[in-house]
Structure formats: structure tokens, C-alpha cells
Phi, psi and omega in degrees: 000131174284147180240139180227139182248137179242120168269121176303126177263157183307314189296342187267012176254159176263193180298337182267000180083009182254144182298134179301136180296334178294338183290335179295332176294316175295322179295320180301316178292322181294310190282334184278327173288323179305310186307306186292319173302323185288335175262021169063040176206044180290172186295322176312310176297317179296312180294322183297344185254009169101008178242157175225169185233076183284159176293122165266331182196158182216134178236120180241138181227110183266124189256315184220155180266162175240164182222174174316134175080349178292150178253125189252128183260122182250115172268134182230137162213153177281127183250342175212145175200136175219026178089330188243326171224163182211157179222151182229150173233144192232141175226121176254133183221153172290124185296322185288319189259338181081002189282138180291129178248336185196144158237146178198175183219147172218147172233156192212162167222183182240140183225160172263186187301328182276356179084017176270145176293149179231157172263113177304320182302322179290323185259334178224065189304324182295320175287320181302324184294316178307304177311313183301316184288330177293305194289339183251014176050044177266357182298000000 
């Protein structure tokens, strides 16, 4: 699993000083983009060729709160991939204490500019191969 660290910002907290629940979805995206970039198959490469990868679904499980200045260590791994769809799993921990604060999942697909699903293996075989290796831990 790749690890990404996010430092909780003041604006991400609510009146009680706790990170607002919606931020965890943003942190999932930050970690996912970091993960893909580190593995040389980022969204930029896909979008440069006219394709995108929208979110199909999100699952969030909040375990503990985080607050301003906390560092959240986010582990992300690709759990499914079939050239059309992919899924990720996320584990977030308070970096200082190691406490589990969140677990989640997200699922995505690949589409063209018209919004139609595409098979990445057909249009971007080099990225498809990298993603296949990631999900199968061949890297």
C-alpha cells in the first residue's frame, strides 16, 4: 500500500474543531492521485488523451475524529481492475498515535469525451498494463 500524509487544515474543521466528514472523500482523492502519479499512470496522462475516470461509488466508515493540525496517514491500494472499472481501498490513521480514523472504498470507470465507457486496454494499453500490475502487486 502506498502512504500519503495529509495535514488537517483549520478550514476543514467544523465549529466543534473536528474535521468535517466531507473532507475524508477529498483526502481519498488526494491519496489516489498521489498513488497513481507515483506509479506513472496518473489522471493527467489519461485526460491528456481525451478520457476521464469518474467516481461510480464511495463507501466511508468513520472510526475516530481528527482535528486541526493532525497529520492523517492514508494508505491506498487498488483492489480491483478490469480495463473498464477499478476500485480502491483506503485506511486512514492518525500519524502521531497510529489510531485508525477511517476506512473507505471508491469505485471508478473510464469514459471518453462523450461520456461513454471505454476499455483502457484498447485505447491506452501501456496504462492498462501498469494498472493491471498495480492491482496484482507485480510492481
